[in-house]
N, CA, C, O and the ligand as a Tripos MOL2 file, in Angstrom:
@<TRIPOS>MOLECULE
protein
  241   239    61     0     0
PROTEIN
NO_CHARGES

@<TRIPOS>ATOM
      1 N          -5.5190   50.2390   36.4260 N.3       1 MET1
      2 CA         -4.7510   49.2870   37.2620 C.3       1 MET1
      3 C          -4.5720   49.8420   38.6720 C.2       1 MET1
      4 O          -4.1170   50.9760   38.8270 O.2       1 MET1
      5 N          -4.9170   49.0770   39.6980 N.am      2 PRO2
      6 CA         -4.6820   49.5130   41.0840 C.3       2 PRO2
      7 C          -3.1800   49.6560   41.3430 C.2       2 PRO2
      8 O          -2.3770   48.9150   40.7760 O.2       2 PRO2
      9 N          -2.8050   50.6130   42.2040 N.am      3 GLU3
     10 CA         -1.4050   50.7850   42.5450 C.3       3 GLU3
     11 C          -1.2580   51.2200   44.0020 C.2       3 GLU3
     12 O          -2.2480   51.4830   44.6840 O.2       3 GLU3
     13 N           0.0020   51.2950   44.4730 N.am      4 GLU4
     14 CA          0.2690   51.6860   45.8570 C.3       4 GLU4
     15 C           0.3990   53.1920   45.9770 C.2       4 GLU4
     16 O           0.8620   53.8490   45.0450 O.2       4 GLU4
     17 N          -0.0100   53.7600   47.1350 N.am      5 PHE5
     18 CA          0.1230   55.1910   47.3780 C.3       5 PHE5
     19 C           0.7130   55.4160   48.7600 C.2       5 PHE5
     20 O           0.4410   54.6640   49.6960 O.2       5 PHE5
     21 N           1.5400   56.4790   48.8780 N.am      6 VAL6
     22 CA          2.1740   56.8060   50.1550 C.3       6 VAL6
     23 C           1.8250   58.2350   50.5440 C.2       6 VAL6
     24 O           1.9550   59.1460   49.7270 O.2       6 VAL6
     25 N           1.3810   58.4440   51.7880 N.am      7 PHE7
     26 CA          1.0760   59.7690   52.3010 C.3       7 PHE7
     27 C           1.9320   60.0300   53.5270 C.2       7 PHE7
     28 O           1.9130   59.2500   54.4790 O.2       7 PHE7
     29 N           2.6890   61.1340   53.5090 N.am      8 ASN8
     30 CA          3.5330   61.5020   54.6460 C.3       8 ASN8
     31 C           4.4030   60.3310   55.0850 C.2       8 ASN8
     32 O           4.5880   60.0930   56.2780 O.2       8 ASN8
     33 N           4.9260   59.6170   54.1220 N.am      9 GLY9
     34 CA          5.8350   58.5210   54.4320 C.3       9 GLY9
     35 C           5.1580   57.2390   54.8780 C.2       9 GLY9
     36 O           5.8280   56.2570   55.2000 O.2       9 GLY9
     37 N           3.8340   57.2420   54.9000 N.am     10 ARG10
     38 CA          3.1240   56.0280   55.3270 C.3      10 ARG10
     39 C           2.2950   55.4830   54.1770 C.2      10 ARG10
     40 O           1.5520   56.2140   53.5220 O.2      10 ARG10
     41 N           2.4360   54.2120   53.9490 N.am     11 ARG11
     42 CA          1.7250   53.5750   52.8470 C.3      11 ARG11
     43 C           0.2410   53.4550   53.1670 C.2      11 ARG11
     44 O          -0.1390   53.0890   54.2790 O.2      11 ARG11
     45 N          -0.5750   53.7620   52.1960 N.am     12 LEU12
     46 CA         -2.0250   53.6280   52.3670 C.3      12 LEU12
     47 C          -2.3880   52.1510   52.3970 C.2      12 LEU12
     48 O          -2.0750   51.4000   51.4730 O.2      12 LEU12
     49 N          -3.0570   51.7470   53.4800 N.am     13 VAL13
     50 CA         -3.4820   50.3580   53.6410 C.3      13 VAL13
     51 C          -4.9610   50.3530   54.0020 C.2      13 VAL13
     52 O          -5.3950   51.1250   54.8570 O.2      13 VAL13
     53 N          -5.7180   49.5110   53.3730 N.am     14 CYS14
     54 CA         -7.1500   49.4240   53.6530 C.3      14 CYS14
     55 C          -7.3790   48.8950   55.0710 C.2      14 CYS14
     56 O          -6.8750   47.8250   55.4110 O.2      14 CYS14
     57 N          -8.1410   49.6350   55.9140 N.am     15 PRO15
     58 CA         -8.3990   49.1730   57.2910 C.3      15 PRO15
     59 C          -9.3370   47.9700   57.3260 C.2      15 PRO15
     60 O          -9.4280   47.2660   58.3320 O.2      15 PRO15
     61 N         -10.0110   47.7540   56.2450 N.am     16 GLN16
     62 CA        -10.9910   46.6670   56.2170 C.3      16 GLN16
     63 C         -10.3760   45.3170   55.8520 C.2      16 GLN16
     64 O         -10.6640   44.2990   56.4800 O.2      16 GLN16
     65 N          -9.5220   45.3270   54.8230 N.am     17 CYS17
     66 CA         -9.0230   44.0360   54.3380 C.3      17 CYS17
     67 C          -7.4890   43.9810   54.2270 C.2      17 CYS17
     68 O          -6.9350   42.9710   53.7910 O.2      17 CYS17
     69 N          -6.7880   45.0930   54.6320 N.am     18 ARG18
     70 CA         -5.3130   45.1230   54.6380 C.3      18 ARG18
     71 C          -4.6940   45.1170   53.2460 C.2      18 ARG18
     72 O          -3.4880   44.9140   53.1070 O.2      18 ARG18
     73 N          -5.4890   45.3330   52.2340 N.am     19 ASN19
     74 CA         -4.9630   45.4400   50.8820 C.3      19 ASN19
     75 C          -4.2200   46.7680   50.7310 C.2      19 ASN19
     76 O          -4.5490   47.7270   51.4290 O.2      19 ASN19
     77 N          -3.2270   46.8530   49.8380 N.am     20 ASN20
     78 CA         -2.5210   48.1270   49.6270 C.3      20 ASN20
     79 C          -2.5230   48.5570   48.1640 C.2      20 ASN20
     80 O          -1.6540   49.3180   47.7380 O.2      20 ASN20
     81 N          -3.4870   48.0780   47.4000 N.am     21 GLN21
     82 CA         -3.6240   48.4620   46.0020 C.3      21 GLN21
     83 C          -4.9230   49.2420   45.8350 C.2      21 GLN21
     84 O          -5.9990   48.7550   46.1850 O.2      21 GLN21
     85 N          -4.8140   50.4740   45.2900 N.am     22 PHE22
     86 CA         -5.9860   51.3360   45.1930 C.3      22 PHE22
     87 C          -6.1160   51.9680   43.8140 C.2      22 PHE22
     88 O          -5.1410   52.1070   43.0760 O.2      22 PHE22
     89 N          -7.3430   52.3440   43.4920 N.am     23 GLU23
     90 CA         -7.6230   53.1130   42.2880 C.3      23 GLU23
     91 C          -7.8820   54.5500   42.7050 C.2      23 GLU23
     92 O          -8.6910   54.7950   43.5990 O.2      23 GLU23
     93 N          -7.2000   55.5210   42.0650 N.am     24 ARG24
     94 CA         -7.3430   56.9210   42.4310 C.3      24 ARG24
     95 C          -8.3580   57.6260   41.5410 C.2      24 ARG24
     96 O          -8.4220   57.3690   40.3380 O.2      24 ARG24
     97 N          -9.1560   58.5210   42.1360 N.am     25 ALA25
     98 CA        -10.0950   59.3470   41.3730 C.3      25 ALA25
     99 C         -10.3030   60.6520   42.1250 C.2      25 ALA25
    100 O          -9.9170   60.7650   43.2890 O.2      25 ALA25
    101 N         -10.9150   61.6460   41.4700 N.am     26 GLU26
    102 CA        -11.2370   62.9060   42.1340 C.3      26 GLU26
    103 C         -12.7340   63.1070   42.1440 C.2      26 GLU26
    104 O         -13.4530   62.6240   41.2690 O.2      26 GLU26
    105 N         -13.2000   63.8430   43.1680 N.am     27 GLY27
    106 CA        -14.6250   64.1230   43.2460 C.3      27 GLY27
    107 C         -14.8760   65.2770   44.1820 C.2      27 GLY27
    108 O         -13.9440   65.8080   44.7870 O.2      27 GLY27
    109 N         -16.1370   65.6730   44.3070 N.am     28 LEU28
    110 CA        -16.5020   66.7750   45.1880 C.3      28 LEU28
    111 C         -17.1710   66.2420   46.4450 C.2      28 LEU28
    112 O         -17.9990   65.3330   46.3990 O.2      28 LEU28
    113 N         -16.7810   66.8450   47.5860 N.am     29 ILE29
    114 CA        -17.4550   66.5420   48.8490 C.3      29 ILE29
    115 C         -18.2760   67.7680   49.2180 C.2      29 ILE29
    116 O         -17.7610   68.8860   49.1790 O.2      29 ILE29
    117 N         -19.5230   67.5850   49.5710 N.am     30 GLU30
    118 CA        -20.3780   68.7130   49.9180 C.3      30 GLU30
    119 C         -20.4770   68.8590   51.4250 C.2      30 GLU30
    120 O         -20.7290   67.8960   52.1500 O.2      30 GLU30
    121 N         -20.2710   70.1060   51.8830 N.am     31 HIS31
    122 CA        -20.4050   70.4090   53.3040 C.3      31 HIS31
    123 C         -21.6620   71.2460   53.4890 C.2      31 HIS31
    124 O         -21.8460   72.2550   52.8080 O.2      31 HIS31
    125 N         -22.5090   70.8380   54.3910 N.am     32 ALA32
    126 CA        -23.6510   71.6760   54.7460 C.3      32 ALA32
    127 C         -23.1350   72.7820   55.6590 C.2      32 ALA32
    128 O         -22.1840   72.5630   56.4090 O.2      32 ALA32
    129 N         -23.7350   73.9470   55.6120 N.am     33 SER33
    130 CA        -23.3040   75.0380   56.4850 C.3      33 SER33
    131 C         -24.5390   75.7720   56.9750 C.2      33 SER33
    132 O         -25.6640   75.3630   56.6890 O.2      33 SER33
    133 N         -24.3290   76.8670   57.7190 N.am     34 PHE34
    134 CA        -25.4470   77.6680   58.2130 C.3      34 PHE34
    135 C         -26.2380   78.2460   57.0470 C.2      34 PHE34
    136 O         -25.7170   78.3600   55.9370 O.2      34 PHE34
    137 N         -27.4650   78.6030   57.2870 N.am     35 PHE35
    138 CA        -28.3350   79.2670   56.3130 C.3      35 PHE35
    139 C         -28.6580   78.3810   55.1090 C.2      35 PHE35
    140 O         -29.1770   78.8720   54.1070 O.2      35 PHE35
    141 N         -28.3650   77.1110   55.1940 N.am     36 GLY36
    142 CA        -28.7520   76.2050   54.1270 C.3      36 GLY36
    143 C         -27.8450   76.1960   52.9080 C.2      36 GLY36
    144 O         -28.1220   75.4860   51.9410 O.2      36 GLY36
    145 N         -26.7620   76.9760   52.9360 N.am     37 PHE37
    146 CA        -25.8320   76.9380   51.8050 C.3      37 PHE37
    147 C         -25.0360   75.6480   51.8270 C.2      37 PHE37
    148 O         -24.7820   75.0610   52.8790 O.2      37 PHE37
    149 N         -24.6580   75.2350   50.6560 N.am     38 LYS38
    150 CA        -23.7740   74.0760   50.5700 C.3      38 LYS38
    151 C         -22.4670   74.5040   49.9310 C.2      38 LYS38
    152 O         -22.4390   75.3100   49.0010 O.2      38 LYS38
    153 N         -21.3900   73.9480   50.4500 N.am     39 ARG39
    154 CA        -20.0830   74.2920   49.9300 C.3      39 ARG39
    155 C         -19.4430   72.9990   49.4350 C.2      39 ARG39
    156 O         -19.4410   71.9890   50.1390 O.2      39 ARG39
    157 N         -18.9060   73.0370   48.2340 N.am     40 SER40
    158 CA        -18.2550   71.8480   47.6880 C.3      40 SER40
    159 C         -16.7480   71.9950   47.7680 C.2      40 SER40
    160 O         -16.2090   73.0640   47.4810 O.2      40 SER40
    161 N         -16.0830   70.9530   48.1470 N.am     41 ARG41
    162 CA        -14.6180   70.9630   48.1630 C.3      41 ARG41
    163 C         -14.0980   69.8030   47.3360 C.2      41 ARG41
    164 O         -14.6320   68.6940   47.3530 O.2      41 ARG41
    165 N         -13.0220   70.1100   46.6050 N.am     42 LEU42
    166 CA        -12.4300   69.0730   45.7780 C.3      42 LEU42
    167 C         -11.6640   68.0890   46.6540 C.2      42 LEU42
    168 O         -10.9230   68.4860   47.5530 O.2      42 LEU42
    169 N         -11.8490   66.8320   46.3840 N.am     43 ALA43
    170 CA        -11.1750   65.7980   47.1600 C.3      43 ALA43
    171 C         -10.7580   64.6760   46.2290 C.2      43 ALA43
    172 O         -11.3390   64.4730   45.1630 O.2      43 ALA43
    173 N          -9.7460   63.9600   46.6560 N.am     44 GLU44
    174 CA         -9.3830   62.7840   45.8760 C.3      44 GLU44
    175 C          -9.7460   61.5530   46.6870 C.2      44 GLU44
    176 O          -9.7090   61.5640   47.9180 O.2      44 GLU44
    177 N         -10.0870   60.5170   45.9910 N.am     45 ASN45
    178 CA        -10.4700   59.3050   46.7010 C.3      45 ASN45
    179 C          -9.7300   58.0980   46.1390 C.2      45 ASN45
    180 O          -9.3520   58.0520   44.9690 O.2      45 ASN45
    181 N          -9.5450   57.1400   47.0100 N.am     46 TYR46
    182 CA         -8.8080   55.9270   46.6750 C.3      46 TYR46
    183 C          -9.6990   54.7380   47.0090 C.2      46 TYR46
    184 O         -10.0620   54.5220   48.1650 O.2      46 TYR46
    185 N         -10.0360   53.9870   46.0000 N.am     47 THR47
    186 CA        -10.9200   52.8440   46.1980 C.3      47 THR47
    187 C         -10.1000   51.5740   46.3020 C.2      47 THR47
    188 O          -9.3090   51.2610   45.4130 O.2      47 THR47
    189 N         -10.2880   50.8530   47.3750 N.am     48 CYS48
    190 CA         -9.5720   49.5980   47.5950 C.3      48 CYS48
    191 C          -9.8600   48.6270   46.4520 C.2      48 CYS48
    192 O         -11.0160   48.3680   46.1160 O.2      48 CYS48
    193 N          -8.7900   48.0960   45.8640 N.am     49 GLY49
    194 CA         -8.9510   47.1750   44.7500 C.3      49 GLY49
    195 C          -9.4620   45.8120   45.1720 C.2      49 GLY49
    196 O          -9.8130   44.9840   44.3310 O.2      49 GLY49
    197 N          -9.5050   45.5810   46.4740 N.am     50 GLU50
    198 CA         -9.9040   44.2750   46.9800 C.3      50 GLU50
    199 C         -11.3680   44.2720   47.4410 C.2      50 GLU50
    200 O         -12.1750   43.4690   46.9730 O.2      50 GLU50
    201 N         -11.6970   45.1890   48.3730 N.am     51 CYS51
    202 CA        -13.0500   45.1510   48.9590 C.3      51 CYS51
    203 C         -13.9240   46.3340   48.5550 C.2      51 CYS51
    204 O         -15.1240   46.3380   48.8290 O.2      51 CYS51
    205 N         -13.3170   47.3650   47.8900 N.am     52 GLY52
    206 CA        -14.1200   48.4860   47.4390 C.3      52 GLY52
    207 C         -14.2790   49.6020   48.4530 C.2      52 GLY52
    208 O         -14.9880   50.5710   48.1830 O.2      52 GLY52
    209 N         -13.6340   49.4990   49.6250 N.am     53 TYR53
    210 CA        -13.6870   50.5670   50.6300 C.3      53 TYR53
    211 C         -13.0860   51.8380   50.0220 C.2      53 TYR53
    212 O         -12.0300   51.7750   49.3930 O.2      53 TYR53
    213 N         -13.7540   53.0090   50.2020 N.am     54 VAL54
    214 CA        -13.2840   54.2530   49.5970 C.3      54 VAL54
    215 C         -12.6820   55.1700   50.6590 C.2      54 VAL54
    216 O         -13.3240   55.4680   51.6660 O.2      54 VAL54
    217 N         -11.4480   55.6150   50.4300 N.am     55 HIS55
    218 CA        -10.7550   56.5400   51.3150 C.3      55 HIS55
    219 C         -10.7730   57.9170   50.6730 C.2      55 HIS55
    220 O         -10.4310   58.0510   49.4980 O.2      55 HIS55
    221 N         -11.1710   58.9620   51.4330 N.am     56 TRP56
    222 CA        -11.2520   60.3170   50.8970 C.3      56 TRP56
    223 C         -10.2030   61.2080   51.5280 C.2      56 TRP56
    224 O          -9.9600   61.1250   52.7320 O.2      56 TRP56
    225 N          -9.5680   62.0750   50.7130 N.am     57 PHE57
    226 CA         -8.6120   63.0690   51.2110 C.3      57 PHE57
    227 C          -8.9780   64.4110   50.6040 C.2      57 PHE57
    228 O          -9.0910   64.5340   49.3850 O.2      57 PHE57
    229 N          -9.1660   65.4280   51.4560 N.am     58 LEU58
    230 CA         -9.4590   66.7600   50.9420 C.3      58 LEU58
    231 C          -8.2090   67.3720   50.3550 C.2      58 LEU58
    232 O          -7.1270   67.2540   50.9290 O.2      58 LEU58
    233 N          -8.3490   68.0340   49.2000 N.am     59 LEU59
    234 CA         -7.2330   68.7410   48.5850 C.3      59 LEU59
    235 C          -7.1850   70.1460   49.1520 C.2      59 LEU59
    236 O          -8.2270   70.7870   49.2900 O.2      59 LEU59
    237 N          -5.9880   70.6470   49.4890 N.am     60 LYS60
    238 CA         -5.8880   71.9670   50.1000 C.3      60 LYS60
    239 C          -5.7980   73.0450   49.0430 C.2      60 LYS60
    240 O          -5.7070   74.2270   49.3720 O.2      60 LYS60
    241 ZN        -10.1180   46.7270   51.2610 Zn       61 ZN61
@<TRIPOS>BOND
     1     1     2 1
     2     2     3 1
     3     3     4 2
     4     3     5 am
     5     5     6 1
     6     6     7 1
     7     7     8 2
     8     7     9 am
     9     9    10 1
    10    10    11 1
    11    11    12 2
    12    11    13 am
    13    13    14 1
    14    14    15 1
    15    15    16 2
    16    15    17 am
    17    17    18 1
    18    18    19 1
    19    19    20 2
    20    19    21 am
    21    21    22 1
    22    22    23 1
    23    23    24 2
    24    23    25 am
    25    25    26 1
    26    26    27 1
    27    27    28 2
    28    27    29 am
    29    29    30 1
    30    30    31 1
    31    31    32 2
    32    31    33 am
    33    33    34 1
    34    34    35 1
    35    35    36 2
    36    35    37 am
    37    37    38 1
    38    38    39 1
    39    39    40 2
    40    39    41 am
    41    41    42 1
    42    42    43 1
    43    43    44 2
    44    43    45 am
    45    45    46 1
    46    46    47 1
    47    47    48 2
    48    47    49 am
    49    49    50 1
    50    50    51 1
    51    51    52 2
    52    51    53 am
    53    53    54 1
    54    54    55 1
    55    55    56 2
    56    55    57 am
    57    57    58 1
    58    58    59 1
    59    59    60 2
    60    59    61 am
    61    61    62 1
    62    62    63 1
    63    63    64 2
    64    63    65 am
    65    65    66 1
    66    66    67 1
    67    67    68 2
    68    67    69 am
    69    69    70 1
    70    70    71 1
    71    71    72 2
    72    71    73 am
    73    73    74 1
    74    74    75 1
    75    75    76 2
    76    75    77 am
    77    77    78 1
    78    78    79 1
    79    79    80 2
    80    79    81 am
    81    81    82 1
    82    82    83 1
    83    83    84 2
    84    83    85 am
    85    85    86 1
    86    86    87 1
    87    87    88 2
    88    87    89 am
    89    89    90 1
    90    90    91 1
    91    91    92 2
    92    91    93 am
    93    93    94 1
    94    94    95 1
    95    95    96 2
    96    95    97 am
    97    97    98 1
    98    98    99 1
    99    99   100 2
   100    99   101 am
   101   101   102 1
   102   102   103 1
   103   103   104 2
   104   103   105 am
   105   105   106 1
   106   106   107 1
   107   107   108 2
   108   107   109 am
   109   109   110 1
   110   110   111 1
   111   111   112 2
   112   111   113 am
   113   113   114 1
   114   114   115 1
   115   115   116 2
   116   115   117 am
   117   117   118 1
   118   118   119 1
   119   119   120 2
   120   119   121 am
   121   121   122 1
   122   122   123 1
   123   123   124 2
   124   123   125 am
   125   125   126 1
   126   126   127 1
   127   127   128 2
   128   127   129 am
   129   129   130 1
   130   130   131 1
   131   131   132 2
   132   131   133 am
   133   133   134 1
   134   134   135 1
   135   135   136 2
   136   135   137 am
   137   137   138 1
   138   138   139 1
   139   139   140 2
   140   139   141 am
   141   141   142 1
   142   142   143 1
   143   143   144 2
   144   143   145 am
   145   145   146 1
   146   146   147 1
   147   147   148 2
   148   147   149 am
   149   149   150 1
   150   150   151 1
   151   151   152 2
   152   151   153 am
   153   153   154 1
   154   154   155 1
   155   155   156 2
   156   155   157 am
   157   157   158 1
   158   158   159 1
   159   159   160 2
   160   159   161 am
   161   161   162 1
   162   162   163 1
   163   163   164 2
   164   163   165 am
   165   165   166 1
   166   166   167 1
   167   167   168 2
   168   167   169 am
   169   169   170 1
   170   170   171 1
   171   171   172 2
   172   171   173 am
   173   173   174 1
   174   174   175 1
   175   175   176 2
   176   175   177 am
   177   177   178 1
   178   178   179 1
   179   179   180 2
   180   179   181 am
   181   181   182 1
   182   182   183 1
   183   183   184 2
   184   183   185 am
   185   185   186 1
   186   186   187 1
   187   187   188 2
   188   187   189 am
   189   189   190 1
   190   190   191 1
   191   191   192 2
   192   191   193 am
   193   193   194 1
   194   194   195 1
   195   195   196 2
   196   195   197 am
   197   197   198 1
   198   198   199 1
   199   199   200 2
   200   199   201 am
   201   201   202 1
   202   202   203 1
   203   203   204 2
   204   203   205 am
   205   205   206 1
   206   206   207 1
   207   207   208 2
   208   207   209 am
   209   209   210 1
   210   210   211 1
   211   211   212 2
   212   211   213 am
   213   213   214 1
   214   214   215 1
   215   215   216 2
   216   215   217 am
   217   217   218 1
   218   218   219 1
   219   219   220 2
   220   219   221 am
   221   221   222 1
   222   222   223 1
   223   223   224 2
   224   223   225 am
   225   225   226 1
   226   226   227 1
   227   227   228 2
   228   227   229 am
   229   229   230 1
   230   230   231 1
   231   231   232 2
   232   231   233 am
   233   233   234 1
   234   234   235 1
   235   235   236 2
   236   235   237 am
   237   237   238 1
   238   238   239 1
   239   239   240 2
@<TRIPOS>SUBSTRUCTURE
     1 MET1         2 RESIDUE 1 A MET
     2 PRO2         6 RESIDUE 1 A PRO
     3 GLU3        10 RESIDUE 1 A GLU
     4 GLU4        14 RESIDUE 1 A GLU
     5 PHE5        18 RESIDUE 1 A PHE
     6 VAL6        22 RESIDUE 1 A VAL
     7 PHE7        26 RESIDUE 1 A PHE
     8 ASN8        30 RESIDUE 1 A ASN
     9 GLY9        34 RESIDUE 1 A GLY
    10 ARG10       38 RESIDUE 1 A ARG
    11 ARG11       42 RESIDUE 1 A ARG
    12 LEU12       46 RESIDUE 1 A LEU
    13 VAL13       50 RESIDUE 1 A VAL
    14 CYS14       54 RESIDUE 1 A CYS
    15 PRO15       58 RESIDUE 1 A PRO
    16 GLN16       62 RESIDUE 1 A GLN
    17 CYS17       66 RESIDUE 1 A CYS
    18 ARG18       70 RESIDUE 1 A ARG
    19 ASN19       74 RESIDUE 1 A ASN
    20 ASN20       78 RESIDUE 1 A ASN
    21 GLN21       82 RESIDUE 1 A GLN
    22 PHE22       86 RESIDUE 1 A PHE
    23 GLU23       90 RESIDUE 1 A GLU
    24 ARG24       94 RESIDUE 1 A ARG
    25 ALA25       98 RESIDUE 1 A ALA
    26 GLU26      102 RESIDUE 1 A GLU
    27 GLY27      106 RESIDUE 1 A GLY
    28 LEU28      110 RESIDUE 1 A LEU
    29 ILE29      114 RESIDUE 1 A ILE
    30 GLU30      118 RESIDUE 1 A GLU
    31 HIS31      122 RESIDUE 1 A HIS
    32 ALA32      126 RESIDUE 1 A ALA
    33 SER33      130 RESIDUE 1 A SER
    34 PHE34      134 RESIDUE 1 A PHE
    35 PHE35      138 RESIDUE 1 A PHE
    36 GLY36      142 RESIDUE 1 A GLY
    37 PHE37      146 RESIDUE 1 A PHE
    38 LYS38      150 RESIDUE 1 A LYS
    39 ARG39      154 RESIDUE 1 A ARG
    40 SER40      158 RESIDUE 1 A SER
    41 ARG41      162 RESIDUE 1 A ARG
    42 LEU42      166 RESIDUE 1 A LEU
    43 ALA43      170 RESIDUE 1 A ALA
    44 GLU44      174 RESIDUE 1 A GLU
    45 ASN45      178 RESIDUE 1 A ASN
    46 TYR46      182 RESIDUE 1 A TYR
    47 THR47      186 RESIDUE 1 A THR
    48 CYS48      190 RESIDUE 1 A CYS
    49 GLY49      194 RESIDUE 1 A GLY
    50 GLU50      198 RESIDUE 1 A GLU
    51 CYS51      202 RESIDUE 1 A CYS
    52 GLY52      206 RESIDUE 1 A GLY
    53 TYR53      210 RESIDUE 1 A TYR
    54 VAL54      214 RESIDUE 1 A VAL
    55 HIS55      218 RESIDUE 1 A HIS
    56 TRP56      222 RESIDUE 1 A TRP
    57 PHE57      226 RESIDUE 1 A PHE
    58 LEU58      230 RESIDUE 1 A LEU
    59 LEU59      234 RESIDUE 1 A LEU
    60 LYS60      238 RESIDUE 1 A LYS
    61 ZN61       241 GROUP 0 **** ****
């Protein structure tokens, strides 16, 4: 079920369709670096329940 999320006191709103209901998931983002190594960082993503736009946030 899509739900609302708040970051730093501000509600997450889709910039594309203004929807505020999202599905949360986690995944890896790969960063290319020098010498051809790749580094993966854990991130969480929120998929807009209306248009499917995906918002990514890196986990610290
Ligand atoms: Zn949307």
